[in-house]
C-alpha positions in Angstrom: -22.5 1.7 -3.0 -20.7 -1.5 -3.5 -17.8 -3.4 -2.0 -16.5 -3.9 1.4 -16.9 -0.7 3.6 -13.6 -1.5 5.2 -12.0 -0.9 1.8 -13.8 2.4 1.1 -13.3 6.1 2.0 -14.7 7.8 5.1 -14.8 11.4 6.2 -13.7 12.1 9.8 -16.0 14.7 11.2 -13.6 15.6 14.0 -10.5 16.1 12.0 -11.9 16.8 8.5 -9.6 14.2 7.1 -10.5 11.6 4.5 -9.6 8.1 5.7 -9.4 4.8 3.9 -11.0 1.9 5.8 -11.9 1.8 9.5 -9.3 4.2 10.8 -11.4 6.2 13.3 -14.2 5.1 15.6 -17.6 4.9 14.0 -19.1 7.9 15.8 -16.3 10.1 14.3 -16.8 9.1 10.6 -19.4 9.3 7.9 -19.6 7.2 4.8 -18.6 5.0 3.2 -17.8 6.7 -0.1 -16.5 4.9 -3.1 -13.9 7.5 -4.0 -11.7 9.9 -2.1 -13.2 12.8 -4.0 -16.7 11.9 -2.8 -15.4 11.6 0.7 -13.8 15.1 0.4 -17.2 16.5 -0.3 -19.0 14.7 2.5 -20.2 17.8 4.3 -21.7 19.2 1.1 -23.5 15.9 0.5 -24.8 15.8 4.1 -26.0 19.4 3.9 -27.8 18.7 0.6 -29.4 15.6 1.9 -30.6 17.3 5.1 -32.1 20.2 3.1 -33.9 17.7 0.8 -35.3 15.7 3.8 -36.4 18.9 5.5 -38.3 19.9 2.4 -39.9 16.5 2.1 -40.9 16.6 5.8 -42.4 20.1 5.3 -44.4 18.9 2.3 -45.8 16.0 4.3 -47.0 18.1 7.1 
């Protein structure tokens, strides 16, 4: 990711809304994302990353 995070997109986990910049408090948002489309798919990205990390942890045990 590049650029100023205050000028990127964030996904608000409480409202499900995509926001541009620091609209909501940090605990309520995930990101930053470079595009609105990426932010719209934030939950899918988080789930995929969690599954990948769980597999890696299991392989290391």
